N, C-alpha and C positions, 0 to 999 in steps of 0.2 A: 504494500500500500504506500502511495506517495505520502510525503510528510504533510502536504496541504490537506489531503483527504483524511489522514490520520487525525489531524487537529480538529477538523470539522466533525468527524465521527465521535471523538471523545467529548467535544463540547456538547453535542446533541445528547449523548448518554448522560452527562452530568446535569444538563438542563432538565431532562426528564425526571431525574431523581431528586431535584431540589425540594419538592414537596415533602420529602421524608424528614426534612430538617425544619426545626422551628425558626422563626425570625431571630437572627443573631446566633443560630446554632452553628457549630464548627463542623466543617467538612473534613473528610479524611486527609491525612498528610499527603504531600506530594509523593513520598516514598511508597505509601500504601496504594496510591493510585497507579504508580508505575507497576507495582507487582500485580495489582488486580486486573489492570487492562492490558498488561504486557506491551507497554509503549515506552518510549524514551522519556527521560526527564524533560527534555526540550519540548516534546509534544504536550506533556502535562502542563508545563509552564505557559505555553501558548494558548492552550485551551482555557485555562483559568483566566488568562489575560483577556480572552475574548468574552468570557462571561462577566468579568469585571467591567469591560467596556459597555456591555449591555445593561449594566446596573443590577445584575442578578446576585453578585457576590461582592464582598469587600475583603481586600487583602490587607492584613496588618502585619508588617515585618516583625519577625520574631515570635509572633503569636499564631499565625495560621490564616486560613481562609474561612469566611463566615457568610452565611446567607444574609443578603441585604434586605432591608425593609422594602415593601412594595412602593413603587413610584406613585406619586400623586398624579392625578389626571392631567394631561397636557392642556395648556391654555388653548382657547379657540384661535385658529389662525387669523391673522390680520388680512386686510385687503391689499394685495400686491399688484392688482391689475394695472395700476398707474404705470408700472415699470415697462409694460409693453409699448407705451407711447414714448417714454423717455429713451429706451434703448434703441428704438428704431428711428428716432428723429435724426435728421441730418442737419448739421450745422451749415451756416451760410458758406463757410470756406471749404467744405468737404468736396474734394474732386471726385473721389471714388468712395462709395459707401463701404464702410468697414463691416465685415461679417466674420464671425468666429464659428467655423464649421469644423469640428474635430472628429466628425463621424468616421472618416477614412482611417484616422489614427486609432480611434477607440476600438475599431474592429479587431485590430491586432493586439490590443492591450486587454480586452475583456476575457475573463475566465469563462470558459463554456460550462454548461451544466455537467454534473457527474456522468461519466460514461461516454462523453463525447470526445472523439479523438481530435487533437488540436493540429490542424494543418493551416492555421492562420497566424500563428505566433511569429513575432519578429525577433525573438530572443532564443538563446540556447536553453534546452531543458536543463534543470538542475543537475542531472547526471553528467552533463557535458561541461558544467561550470567548474572552475578551479576552487571549489569551496574551501578545501583544507588550506590551500596556498593563500587564499584571500584572508581566511581567519588568522593564519600565522602572520601575514603581512600587517594586518590591523593590530594584532597584539604587539608586534615589534614597533610599529609606528607609535602606538600609545606610550611606549617607554622612552621614546626619543626626547631629549631635552627640548623644551619649548614647543612640544607637539600641539599644545592647545593655544599657542600664542598667535598673534596676527601674522599672516603671511604677506609678502609683497603683493600688490594688486595684480601684477603680471603673472604671479605664480612662483613656486619654488624654483630657484635657479637650476638645481640638478634635474628636476622634472622637465623644465623647459629645454635643457640641453639634450635630454633623452629624446624628446619629441623632435627636436631639430635634426638629430642624427637619423631618426627613423624617416622623416619626411624628405630631408635633403639627399639621402642615399649615399652612394659611394662618392659622388661628386662633392659632398659636404657643402651643398649649395646654400644651406641655411645655418644660422647660429642661434643660440639661445635668445639673443636680443630680438629675433624675428618671431618669437613664439609667445602667445598669450594662453594661459591655462583657462579652460572653460568648464562649465558643469555639464559635460557631455556634448554629443553632436548636435542635438536639437537646439540646445542653448546657443551653441556656436553659430548655427545657421541663422537663428533669430537675430543675434548680434550683427552678423555680417549683412543681412538684408536691411536692418535698421540703419546701419552705418553707410550703406552704399546707395540706397534707393529711397527718395522721399515719397510720402503718400501721393498716390495718383500716378506714380511712374510705372512704365511697363518693365517687366522682368522676363527675360527669355528663359524658358525651362524646357527640358527634354520632354518628349511626349511618346510614351507614358513616362511618369515619374513618381517619386515618393509622395504620397498624400500629405505627409507632414510638412513638406516644403510648400505645397499649395496652400495649406492652412496658414502657415506663417505669412506668406505673401498677402493673402486676402485680409488677414487680421491686421496687417500693417497698412492696409489701404492701397496696396499695390495691385497691379494688373498682370497676372501671369499670362505669357504668350507662348503657345506651344511651338516647338521645333522637333519634327519627327526623328525618331531613332530607328535604325535598322540593325542588322546583325553585326555591323562594324562600328556601331556607335552613332552619335549625332551626325546628320548629313551636312557637311560644310557649306554646300551651295545654298541650302535652305537657311542655315544660320546667318550667312552673309545677307541674304534677302530680308530676313527678319530684322536684323540690325538696321538696315537701310529703311525699311518700311515703318519701323516703330520709333527709331531714335533711342532705343534702349541703351543703357550703360552697364547692364549686369546680365550675365548668363550663368546659370547654375547647372552644373552637370556632375555626373558620376562616371568618370572615364573607365573605371575598373569594376567589372561585374555589376553593371547598372541594375538598379532596383526599379522595376521588376523584371526586366528582360534578360538580365545576366550578360548583356553585350559588353565587349571590351573595345574601347576606342583604338583603332589601328594606328600604327606609327605614322603613316602618311597623314591621317586625319588629325592626329595630335598637333603636328606642326601647323596644319591649316587652321585649326581652332585658335591657336595662340596668335597667328598672323592676322586672322579676321578680327579678333577682339582688339588687338593692338591698333589696327587701322581704324576701328570704330571708336577708339578712345574709351573702351569698356573694360570692366573687370570680369574675370572668370572665377566664379566660386567653385572650387574643386572639392566635392564631397567624397572623400576617400574612405567610405564607411566599411568596405569589405576587404581591405588589403590583408588583414589578419584572418580572414575567412577563406583564403585560397585553398582549394582542394589539393589533395596529395598529388594529383596528376596535372596540376596547373602549369608546371614548368617555371622558367624564369619570368618574374613579373616585370612589366615595364616600369620605369621610374615614374614618380609623380610628375604632373604638369608643373608643379611648383619648382621641382629640381631642374627643369629645362627652361624656366622663365627667367630672363635676364632683366626685364624691364618693370617688374612689380605688377604685372597684369593679374597674376593668380593670387587669390586668397584661399588658402588651403584649410580644410576642415578634417580633423582626425579625432577618433574617440576610442577609448578602451572598452566601452560598454558592451558592444555587440559580442566580443569574444570573451567576456568575463561574466558579467551579471547585470541585469537591469538596474541594480542599485549602485553599481560602480560608475557613477556619473562623473567621469573625468575625461576631458577631451582637450583639444587644442585648436587655436586659430594661428596660422602662420601667414605673415604678410610682410612686405618690404615697402619702405617709403612712408609718406605722410599718412597713408591709410591706416597704418598700425596705430598711430596715436588716436585716430577716430574710433577704431575698434575698442581700444582700451577705455576710452572715455564712455562709450556706450555701456560696456560691461560694468564699469564702476558705478554709473548711475543706476543700473538695474539691480546689481547684487553685491557691490563692493569687490568681493573676491570669492573664490572657491574655498570652502572650509579646509583649513590646514591639515586636520587629521586624515581627511580623505586623500589629499595630495600626498601626504607622507605614506599612507598605505599603498597608494598606486606606485609610488617610487620603490617601496620595498618589494612589491609584487613583481614588477618588470625586471628588477635586479636579482631576483632569486633564481637558483638553478632549476626550480620547477617550471619557470615560465616557458623556456623553449620546449620542454617536454609537453606542456599543455598545448602549445600551438601545433606541435606535430600530431598529438592525439586528436585534436579538433579537425585538422586537415584530413586525416585518414578516415575519421568517422563521417564527416560531411560527404566525402567522395563515395563512401559505401552507401550512405542513405540516398544520395542522388541516384545511384545506379539501381538500388532497390525500388525506389518510387517510380523511376522512368520505366524499369522493366515491368513492374506491375501494371502501369498504365497501358503499355504496349499489349500485354496479354489480355487484360480484362476489359479495357475500354479503347480499342484500337482506333475508333473514329475520332477520339480527341486529338487535337493537333498540339504538338509540343515543338514550336518553331526552333528552339535553341536549347541545347543542353549545356549549361554554364559549368565552368571549372572553378567556380568560386561563388561565394554567397550561400544562401540557404533556401532558395525558392525556385520553382518552375513556373513559367508564365504559359498558361494553357488556353487554347481556344476550344470552347465546348462543342462547336460544330453548328451545322445548319439548324435553324428553327428553335433555338433556345437562347435566352439572354443570360447575363451573369446573375441577375437577381433570382431567376427561376432555378438556375443551377445551385446557387447558394442555399436557397430554401429547401430544395430536394435533398441536398447533401446534409443539411442540419437535421431534417426528419430522419435521415438514415444514420445519424450519430457521428457526423463528421463536420467540423467547422472549417470553412475555407473563406478566403477573402475575395469579395467581388472586385472586378477590374475597373468598374466605372470611376471610382474615386481617384484612380491613377491618371486620369485625363483631365486637363483643364478646359478642353473644348469637346466637341462631339467625338466619341471614340470611333475608330474605323471598323470596329466589330466587337462582339462580346469576348471578354477574357475573364479568367479567374486566376488567382495566385495560390499555389499550393506550396506551403513551407514544410521542409523536412527537418527543421532544427528543434521544434518544440515538443516532439514526442519522446517518450522514455527510451525507446529502442526501435531499431529498424523494423522489427516484426510488426509494430503498430502501423507502419506505412502500408504493408501488404494488406492488413486487415482493413485499413481505411479505404483502400481502393476497392476491396471486395464489397464493402458497405456502399461505396459510391455506385458500383455496378448495379447492385440490387436496388438502391434507392432511385437511380435514374432509369431503371427498367420501365417505370410507369410512363416515361416520355420517350421510349425507344423508337417510336415512329419517326422522330425527327433526326434519327441518325446517330444518337449518342452511343448506343450499345452496338456490340458486334452483330 
């Protein structure tokens, strides 16, 4: 049983037994609960914390856990209908109405009901996360002198230097002075767009692209403009045309294992993208989210665009989150020239700096002998899962189109076939016990056809992928007339 489900099951059992105790009555000790339910002390602690958060029990350090008195009835809700007018009203100076639509991101963050196989997750399953190494790194970080003191607003110098080496590559194109530590990749993208594009400005984005980017752009009042991607990455001729037509000064891309297509920008196109952006007087925001998620058979990876950029065109985004844990929210922005000062100013205004204990823990983690072993293990497992999922789709659902098998990242970008859209596919899949991500949120304009994204990172083991495809086959059998099944 997974830890998450163990906690939920224990909490439910304890909740059902609370009536056996009088108000203020003491519950069994944690040791007794461990022995009775055959779970770990951590599971007991988390289950009791959940009941305490619900107001059902009270924890008294050194004394134990007691049944809480019943809550008084909640006050009648006030009238908040006025907010609908205020939140939708546009000011006189608004060029583009700001909207906050996080639905495309929430799909990948939501925990599905029990028994549903997660093919929509954007993070590694806990079994693939370096939990022991992270725990050890956090413990070592906590013992460092000054670990809870204030860090420089740019970040710890040693961590900045590590990111500079990682991003700059063999050419050592960057130094620590070019790096700003951020609270993960999403925060870095938000800072970059706020620094580079004023409200109302057009922002060129790949089509399809990561929904979180579209949400950032729209919430900032900017207008995302799509530039199509094919199997070799963004199409340079369309990028040049988009710059000319819109006057945009920002292009956001994922040159390596693009999300969701998995495409890798070819060497010839890399040079073209930089040349076109420089000619347009524009910045290229390089979201290098998947470099640490290269599969075992990926071969030598191309250098970052930042490492090949001599003129400060590229603002580079990197994060440790995807290859570690959703809670390891440590990333970096790399940039050269006056734009660095603007990025730093935006981050200081928003959050001052990334908490020092988290930076110290990240530095301990990437410097430990376990780090390269973790990267090799993830590379091997992701390759294996990709092959298992692709093979199961070929056998069980041959009419589904998989345009590209990526050698990095954690997803397959799939076309359901004739006669069914992504919403119908997602609904049928969920009824069959599989959660997948619809493709529509990945497009900022009308999509050229229906797509769904199938992630193979969030399951406990590769065997779940085979079971998930079997469920998809059975669940989609009801719409077999449209060509989904064999």
